[in-house]
C-alpha positions in Angstrom: -5.7 -13.0 14.8 -6.6 -12.3 11.6 -6.5 -9.2 9.9 -9.8 -8.4 8.9 -11.7 -7.8 5.9 -14.2 -5.3 5.7 -17.2 -4.6 3.4 -16.1 -2.3 0.7 -18.4 0.2 -0.7 -16.1 2.1 -3.0 -14.1 -0.8 -4.8 -15.0 0.2 -8.1 -13.3 4.0 -7.2 -10.5 2.4 -6.0 -9.3 -0.1 -8.2 -10.0 2.8 -10.7 -8.0 5.0 -8.8 -5.0 1.8 -8.7 -5.0 1.8 -12.6 -3.8 5.4 -12.8 -0.9 4.7 -10.7 2.7 4.4 -12.2 3.2 0.5 -11.8 6.3 -1.5 -12.3 6.3 -5.6 -12.0 8.3 -8.0 -10.1 7.5 -11.5 -11.8 4.7 -12.6 -13.1 2.3 -11.7 -10.5 3.3 -8.8 -8.4 3.1 -5.2 -9.1 5.2 -2.2 -7.2 4.2 1.3 -6.8 5.0 4.1 -4.7 2.5 6.8 -4.5 1.6 9.8 -2.0 -1.3 8.6 0.3 -4.0 10.4 -0.6 -7.8 10.5 0.3 -8.4 7.4 -1.7 -6.0 5.3 -0.2 -7.3 6.7 3.6 -10.6 5.4 2.8 -9.4 2.0 1.5 -7.0 1.5 4.8 -9.6 2.8 7.4 -11.2 -0.1 8.4 -8.6 -2.2 8.4 -6.4 -3.5 11.1 -2.4 -3.1 10.6 0.6 -5.3 11.1 3.9 -3.7 12.3 6.9 -4.9 10.7 9.5 -6.5 12.0 7.4 -8.6 14.2 3.9 -8.9 12.7 2.0 -7.4 15.4 -1.4 -6.6 14.8 -2.7 -3.3 15.7 -6.1 -1.5 15.4 -5.5 1.4 13.0 -7.1 4.7 14.8 -8.8 7.5 14.3 -6.0 10.0 15.0 -3.6 8.3 12.6 -5.7 8.5 9.6 -7.1 12.3 10.4 -2.8 12.6 10.4 -2.6 11.4 7.3 -5.5 13.9 5.9 -3.8 16.9 7.4 -0.8 16.0 5.9 -2.0 15.7 2.8 -4.4 19.2 3.2 -0.8 20.8 3.7 0.6 19.4 0.8 3.1 17.0 2.4 1.1 13.6 2.2 3.5 10.8 3.5 4.9 8.6 1.0 3.0 4.6 0.6 4.4 1.6 -1.2 1.7 -0.3 -3.0 2.3 -4.0 -3.7 -0.4 -5.7 -5.6 -0.8 -9.5 -5.5 -2.9 -11.7 -6.8 -4.3 -12.4 -3.7 -4.0 -8.8 -2.0 -3.2 -5.2 -2.2 -0.8 -4.2 0.7 -0.3 -0.6 1.4 2.9 0.1 3.4 4.2 3.2 5.3 6.2 4.5 8.2 5.5 6.5 10.7 9.7 7.3 11.6 11.1 9.3 9.1 7.9 8.8 6.8 9.0 11.2 4.0 12.2 9.2 3.2 10.5 6.0 2.8 10.7 4.0 0.7 14.0 5.1 -0.9 16.2 5.4 2.1 15.1 1.5 3.1 16.0 0.6 -0.4 19.2 2.0 0.3 20.6 1.1 3.8 20.2 -1.5 5.8 19.5 0.9 9.2 16.6 2.6 7.5 14.8 -1.0 6.3 15.3 -2.1 9.7 13.0 0.9 11.0 9.2 -0.1 12.4 7.0 -0.1 9.2 3.2 -0.7 8.9 1.2 -2.8 6.5 -2.6 -2.9 5.7 -3.6 -5.5 3.4 -6.7 -5.4 1.4 -7.5 -8.8 0.2 -9.1 -9.3 -2.8 -12.0 -10.6 -2.1 -12.7 -6.8 -0.4 -12.1 -5.5 -3.9 -14.6 -6.4 -5.8 -15.2 -8.6 -9.3 -12.9 -6.3 -11.2 -9.7 -7.1 -8.9 -8.3 -9.8 -11.5 -9.1 -8.2 -14.4 -7.1 -5.0 -13.8 -4.3 -7.1 -12.1 -4.1 -9.1 -15.2 -3.9 -5.7 -18.0 -1.6 -4.1 -15.6 0.7 -7.2 -15.4 0.8 -7.3 -18.7 1.9 -3.9 -19.4 4.2 -3.2 -16.6 7.8 -2.7 -16.9 10.3 -4.8 -15.2 10.7 -3.2 -11.6 14.7 -1.7 -11.2 16.8 -3.9 -8.9 16.9 -1.1 -6.4 13.5 -2.1 -5.4 13.6 -5.6 -3.0 11.6 -8.7 -3.7 8.4 -8.1 -2.2 
């Protein structure tokens, strides 16, 4: 099953939001940021399918999970996400189990790295015409990621 591509009605705002994040660079084309799950990110993922890893099983992102993410944000305890921006897509990674330790525990402990984690993929075509321009601009400015962060 191919990952669904929804129609983006807020792409410009989402890209503007992404430009404000603290990015680091892996290689010549991958940007990495760790950020709390905000309403901007919730809005971006709401109409997409999710892959669960390990295994790559595809599931539908359910409304109760989106409401949970919003509730945690409103409580001041937003879940952390890893945002990976590549030329072909933006990937948003999070974990439901032991969420608040993610991703740092997975980067330092092989047992934690084996926990199920989920990925929402936003294809470049979904993000609008400024996608590549903003990506290239950020790549040119970002510092190399610390070696603690595994290749994405």
